[in-house]
Structures are given as C-alpha cells and as structure tokens.
N, C-alpha and C positions, 0 to 999 in steps of 0.2 A: 504494500500500500504506500502511496505517496501523499505527503501532506506538506502544506506550505505554512511557514510561520512557526512560532514557538508552541510546543505542546505542553499544556499545563499538567500537573500531577493528576488532577481529576480526569482529564481527557485521556491520559496515558492508562489509567486504571480501567476506563471504559473500553479502550481498545484491547487491553489485555483480557478483559472479560469476554470479548468477542473472538478471542483466539489470535489476536494480532499483537505479537510481541515485538521486542526491540530488534530481533534478528531479521524480521521481514517488514520493518517499517523504515521508509526512506524519508528523512526530514529535509525539506528544501526551504532555504531562506528566500526572502524576496529578491535579494541581490543575485543569488544563485539561479533563481527562476529565469532571470533575464538572459542567462548564458546557456540555459538548457535548450534542447536536449543533447546537442552534439558533444559538448564538453563532458557532460555527465556520462555519456556512452563510452567515451574513450577512457575516462577515469575508472568506470566500473569494470571494464575489461582489464585494465592495468592492475586494478586491485585484486583481481582473480588470477593474475599471472598469465593472461592470454592477450593476443592481438586479434583484431577482427578486420576482415577485408573491408576497405573503405566503401566499396559499392554496396556490400551487404549492409553495413551500418547505415548508410544513407537510405537504403530501401526500407529497412526496419523503422527508422525514424519517420519517414514519409508515411508509411502504412499505419503507424500508430498515432499519427497526427500529433507527435511530440509528447504523448502520454508516457511518463517515466515508468510506471508500473508495467505497462504493456511492453516497453522496450526491454525492461529487466527480464520479463518472462521469456521473451524471444531469445535473448542472449543466454539465459539459463538453459533453455532447451538445446541451443547450439553447443554449449559447453558439455552438457550431459551426453550428447551424441559424439562429440569429439573425444571424450575420455581423457587420456593423458596428453593428447596433442595440445600444443600451446598456440596454434594458429587456427582461427575460425575462418573457413574458406567458403567460396561460392558452392563448392561441392557439398560441404556440410549443410548449408542452407537448403540446397536443392533436395538433399536426401531427407531432411526433416519435413520439407513440404511435399515430398513425393513426386518431384518433377525431375526431368533429365536435363543435361546441359544444353541439348539442342532445342529445348522448349521452355527455357527459363526467361525471366524478365530481361536479362542481358542479351539473350539471343533475339528477343523482340526489338530491343534498342538497335542492335546491329542491322536487322532486317529493315527497320525504318530508315536508318541513316544511309543504308546502301540502296534505298529505293527498290525493295523487293516485296511488292504488295502481296503476292500469293503466299510467300513464306510468313510475312507479318500476320496475316489473317489466320493462318494455320496455327501459329504460336499463340495468338490471342485466344483462340478456341481452346487450346490445350491448358493454358494456365489460368484462365479467367475464373473458374469455379473456386479456386483456392487463393485468389488474390483480391485485393481491394481495387475497385475502379479508380479511385482517387490516387492510389499508390502507382498504378500503371501509368496514368496520365502524368503524374508528377515526376516519375523516374525518367520517362521518355523525354519530357520537356526539359528537365535538368540536363540531360545528356546533350540535347541539341543546343541549349544555351552555352554549354562548354565549347561546342564547336564554334559558335559565334565569337566567344571570347578569344579563342585561338585565331580565328580569321582576322579579328580586329588588330591584334598585335603582329600577326604575320604581315599584314598590309603595311605596318610601320617598320617592317624589317627587324622585328624583335620577337622571334618565336620563343626565345628563352624567357622573356618577360611573361609571355602567355602561360608558360608552365608554372611560373611563380604565382601568378594571379589565380590560377586554378587550384590553389591550395597545396602546391607541391606535388600534385598528381603527376604521374608519369604519363605523358601524352604519347601513347604508342604510335608508331608509323601507320598502323592500320586505321587509327582514329584520324590521323592527319589526312589520310586518303579520303575519308568520308566527308571532309569539309568541302570537297570539290563540288558536290551537288548543291551546297547551300550558299556558295559564294555569290551566285547571281540572284539570290532571293533576299529581299529585305527582311530583317529580323522582325519588324513590326507586323509583317504579313503572317509570319509563323505564330507570333504571340496572339494575334487576333483569332486564329483557328483554335488554339488551345484554350484561350480565355472563354470563348463561346461554349466549347465542349465542357469546360469545368463548371460553368454556370448551369448548363443543362443537366449534368450529372448530379449536382447538388439538389436539383428539383425533381429528379427521376427516381423511380424504384430501381432496385438492383437489376432486375431482368431487362429493363430498358436501357440501363447505363452501358451495356455491352454494344448496343446499336449506336449509341452516341459515340463511343470510342471508335467503332468501325467507320462511321461517317467522318470522324475527325481525321483518321488515317487516309481515307479516300480523298478528302480535300487537300491534305498535305501532299500526297503523292501526285495529285493533279497539278498542284502549284509547282512542285519540283520539275515535273515533266514539261510544263509550259515554259519555265525559265531556262531549262537546259536543252530544249529542242529535241 
C-alpha cells in the first residue's frame, strides 16, 4: 500500500488491524511524490539488488498510471520469476505476461516505426487482451517522440547530444534507421493523431478502445506513406 504524508500512530494501528504492516507499507512524502514514479522505481530495484530494463520500467510505469503500489507489485513478480538473477529483462516481463518476443509491446513499436501495418495489427491482436490500451498508446508514442528528439539534434549535426537528451539511452543503429520514415513528417501531425486517439480511449469501453488504436495506426501509416511517397 502507498500513502502520502505522515502516518499518525492511530492510523498506523488501523492499518495494522487490516493486515497492512510496516513491511508492505510505502510512505511517500509530498516532496517525494513530485519525483515519482521513475525515481522510486529505480531506487526500489536498487534496494532489492537488481536492475530493470529501462523499456520494461517505462512500460510498467505507463501501464500503472504512476501508481506506486501497482509498480511495486509488477517488479515483485519480475523478481520472483527471475530468482537469483540480478537483471530484470524484457524476456522476464514477456514470460510473466505470457507473450513471446515476436509479439510483445516492443515488437509492436518496431513494426510501427518501420511502417509494417500487417505485422503491427497482428501484434496488437496478440497482446491486447493482457495489456492496457493507454499503456500501448503511451509506449508507442514515447518511442516515436524519441525518434523526433534524435532527428532534431541530428539536423544540428549533434547526434551525441541527442543520446544525452534521451536520458543516456543507447540509441541503437536500428532505431536511427527508423527515423528515416519520420523525417518528412511534422511532429505536430503525429501528436494530433495520438492526442485524438487518447481522448477517444478515455471515453470508450475497453472493447472499443482496440478499434481506436487500430484506427490510430491506420492514420499514422497513411500519413507516413503520403510523406514518403
């Protein structure tokens, strides 16, 4: 359980009576809350002597909507699965979720960035039932935003600066290749597509949200095709 602010003795006794002891109580100050959840995630992993793949951590945070108790539960499951290993990987995440490498969220990201519609829709079908629509949208958008950050600094002749701005992420050659499809597309046009989909998902039932995501990808692929000839 996560709580913000100071816990009074009376409140602590109430929590204890409900079976919530100090061991599973995360106290968050107001100042700490402003820095959560990214910093907390890294610190919790370090406290348990493990490292967590940056993409996995980002997806868990997005999917949980920043809820610390949900993030903790996901990391705990990964650690339980990993056993004595000290690195929590995409493979661990996929195994816990029951998906394969070819049909995980990062495969979807690659299919979208490489403009592979058939593959993207196939992957979306495979992972949707065990994923959050908001997390799918957020992860794909975040990955495309990284491409534009790289494009911006590359245009200034400073690809090294791009890597630094991207939080020290290693921008692999494969990802650099993917920027080619987005260089002729204005960032604002991409944002508009994702923003509209995000609004509709918030107003839709889960069974309709998948159609919203499909339409979002269709619009994005059409835009990329038009701009790249």
